[in-house]
N, C-alpha and C positions, 0 to 999 in steps of 0.2 A: 652910067649910074643906074643901079637896079631900081625898079619900080617898088615903091612901099606896099603897094596892094599885093604884089607877088610875094614879098617876104612874109606878109601876114598869112598868105594862102599856104606857104610852105610850113610855116610855124603851126598852123591849124592841123595841117596834114600829119606832121610829126606828133603833135600833141594827141591827135586822135588815134594814131597807131600806138603810141605809148599807152594811152588810156585803155585802149582795147586789149593790148598785151597785159596791162595790169589787172583788168577785169577777168581775162582768161586765167591769168595766174592765180588770182584769188578764188576763182571757181575750181580750176583744175587741181592746184596744189593740195588743198584738203582732200580731194578725191583720190590722191596718189598715196596716201597714207591709209594703211589698214592696221586694225588693232587685234591682238590675241590676248585672251584672259590669261591669269597666272597659271590656271590649271589646263592650259590647252597647248598642243603642238600644232603646227601647221605647214602645209606646203603652198608654194606660190602657184596660183591658178589663173590663167587668162580667161577673162570673162566672155570675150567674143568668140574664142574657139573651145573653150573648155579644157585646154591643154594644161596638165599638171607637171610642174617641175619638181622632181624628187631629189634633186642634187643637194639641196640644203634644207634642213629642218629647223623651223623657227619656233621660238618659245614666246612666253607672254610679254606683251609690251607693244608699242607702236613701231611699225616699220614702213619704210618708203618702198613701195612696190611699183607704182605708176597708176595712172587713172584707169587702165584696162585690166588690172590685176586685183585679185581677193585671195583670201586664205581658204584652203580646204583644211578644216580642223579636225583634230583627233584629241581625245580625252587624255590629259597628262596625269590626272589624279587616279585615285583607286577605282578599279572596276569591281563590282561586287557580284560574285558568282554564287548563286543559291541553288543547291541541288537538293530538292525535296523528295524524299521517299523513292530513291533510286532502287530498282528491283535488281538484286544480285543473288547468286547461288553460292552456298557454302561448299566446303570440301565434302560434307556428308549429303549433298544433293538437296538441301532444304533452302526455299526461297525467303530471303529476309529483305527488310527495306532500310537503306542507309540515308540518313539526311546529314548533309555537311555544307559548310560555307567556306568560300576562298576569296581572298582579295589579291588581285594581280594588277601589274602596271605595265604599260607599254614601253619597250626599250627604245629610247630615242635614237640610239645609233643603228637600230635594225628596223626603224619605221619604214624606210624605203622598201625593205623586203616585205614587211607585213602588208604595205599598200599594193605591192606587186601581186601578192598571193591572194588577198582577201578584200582589197579596197577598204571601205568602211564598215563592211558587213562581217566583221570578224567575231562578234560576240556569240553568235549561235554556233560558230565552229568551236570556240573555247569551251562552251557548255557541252556540247556533244563529245568532245575529245576528253574532258574531265570525267564524264560519265563512263566512257570506255575504260579510262585508267582505273577507275574504282572497280568496275566489273572485273578488270584483270587482276587487281590486287587481292580481292577478298577471297576467292576460291581456295586459297591455300590454308585457310583456317575453317575449323568446324564450328558448329553452333555454340558449343560450350566456351570455346576460346574467344568467340565474339563478346561474351560477357565477362570473362575472367582476364582477358589481355587487352582491355581497351586502350590504355596508353600506347602499347606497342602497335596496335592496329592503326591508330590515328597517325603515328609516324609513318607506317608503311604506306597508308593511303596518300598522305602528304607528299612523300617521295615520289609516288607513281604519278600524281597529279602535276607535280612540280616539273618532273622530267618530261612528261608528255606535252605540257605547254610551253615549258622553257628550255627543253632540250638538255644536253649533257655537257654544254660548254661552261667553262669558268667565266665569270664577269670580269671585265677589265679592272674594276675596283672590288676587291674581295671584301672590303669594309662596308660596302653599299647596304647590305642587310645580312641577316644571319646565315643564310644558306647561299650566299652569292658564289662561294667557291666550295661547294659540297664535296665530300670525300669522293675521289675517283673522277672528278670532272676533267674535261680536256682543256689545256691551256687556251686562252682566247686567241692568241696570235697564231695558233695551229688548228683551230677548230673549223672545219668546213660549215657552209651554210646548211647542209643536210642535217647537221647535228645541233641546230639552233632552235628546234622545235617550232613553235608558233610565235616566237619573238616577243615573249612577255615574261615578266619576273613574277612568279607566285610567291609573294612575301609572307602571306599568313594563311593559315588554314585551321578550321574548327570542325570536329566531328561531334555533332550535337545529339544525334539519336541513332540507335540501332534497334529497329522495330521487328520483333519476331511475331508473326501472326499467331492467333490462338490455335488453330488446327495444326500449324507447323509445331507450336510448342508442344501440343499434345503428342504429336508423332515423335517429337525429340524426347519427351519424358518417357514415352513407351520404350523407345530405343535404350535410353539411359537406364530404365528399370530392367530391361532385358540384360543389358550389360552387367548390371549390379547383381542380378540373379545368377548369371554365368560365373561371375567372380565368387559369389557366396558358394556355389556348387564346387568351384575348383578349390576353395579354402576348406571346405568340408572334406573333399577327397584327399587334399593334402594332409589334413589333420588326422584322417584315418591311416593314411600311410605312415605318418610320423609316429602315431601311437604303436602300430605294429613294429615298426623298426625299433622304437624305444623298448617295447616289451621283448623283442629279440635280443637287443643289446644287454638288457637286464638279465635275461635267462643265460646268455653267454657268460657275462661276468660272474653270475652266480656259480655257473659250472666251473669256470676258471678258478673261482675261490675255493670250491669244493675240491678240485683236483690239487690245488695248491696246499690246502689243509691236509688232505690225505697223503699227498707226497711228503709234506713236512712231518706228519706223524710217523710215516713209514721210515723216513731218514732218521728221525729221532730215536725210534726203536733200534734201528740198525746201529746208530752211534752208541746207544746204551749197551747193546749186546757186545759190540766190538770193545767198548771201554771196559766192560765187565771181564771180558775175555782177557784183554791186555792187563787189567788189574790182577786177575788171578795168576797170569803168567808171570807178572813181576813179582807177585807175592811168593810164587813158588820158586822163582829163581833165587829170590832173596833168602827164603827158607833153606834152599839147597845150599846156597853159599854160607849162610849162617851155621848150618849143621856141620859143613865141612870144616869151617873154622873152629867150631866147638870140639868136634872129634879130634882135630889136630891139637887143640889146647890140652884136652883131657886125656890124651894119649890113647884114644879109643881106636883100636885098629881092626879087631876081629868083628866078624859080622854078628857074632852072638852078642857081643857087648853093644853093638849099635842096635840091635832089635830090642834089647832089654831097655836101652835108653829110650828108644822110640816108644816103647810100651808104657814106660813111667811117664813120659811126657804127654802121652795121649790120655792117661788116666788123669793126670793133673788138670788137663784141660776140660774135663767133664764136670758138670755142675753137681751131680748127684753122688760124686765120690769123695770120701773124706780120708785123708792119708795121715797116719801117725807113725811115729818111731819110738820103741821102748828097748829095754835091755834084753827082753827075751827074743824078740824077733826084729828084724831090721825093717820090714814093711808089714804092716797090718792095716786092715781096712774093712769096713763093713758097708753094705749098701743100704741106703736109706729107703 
């Protein structure tokens, strides 16, 4: 039969072990949970060795990692990129200052790539890359266009910054933000890592100021004035040429009109002469025909009779001759 003292000893040992385990559990269990804020991403990192496991990206909430683990955190919310007075050169070789602001977000699915390339020291890289993008986008515009094409320039700079930081790959969800799948982007399942940029989404961009220094503005105005003077001189020269051409055309038209008028008058005289000749010819032909018919009707056959008749007809056609017939003579007349 077991000794009662031994049973109590065993009970106490077991109770001690259970109690110790409970105490350790109470102490260790809370230490095994780590928290992330709602606006944070995290990788699992071992405290004792500093090893980071990038195979899984954690988001906000409490997670059971173990007592020797914690989170290496990244900001999941908006990162504000402020680019004040960035010096750039325009197409006409003048230096201006650009002030712009952008808001970008880390890509959760590409966070391991970001960590491998830049660890947590990526913000300075984003800023310098954005500045390079602006410097590359502005030189296609001259100083005048910076003032007159501001909306277009803002879109161009945004595109340059977005592609420099975010690459040229389409996002898996094209509805994630406005430019998630910009025109010409590469399908996400076919896009290599080399085209993913710096693994962030630049969702918003604001061009707030384009500052042209006073001395640059003066040089710009001088160049602009010189251009205007050259244009004015060209217009004056063109006007002189046009006036000369116009005067020549007027003279040519007047000469043509004179030639046409003289030609018409000459042709008119020719037509009148020809018409008169034709009229005389027709009359003479008609007279000849009429006389022949008359001679035939009057039985005038001898030349003497024809001459007498022509003589009488001629006298009758004179205005200053008066013909009478009496019993003494057949023809009598007196000149007035």
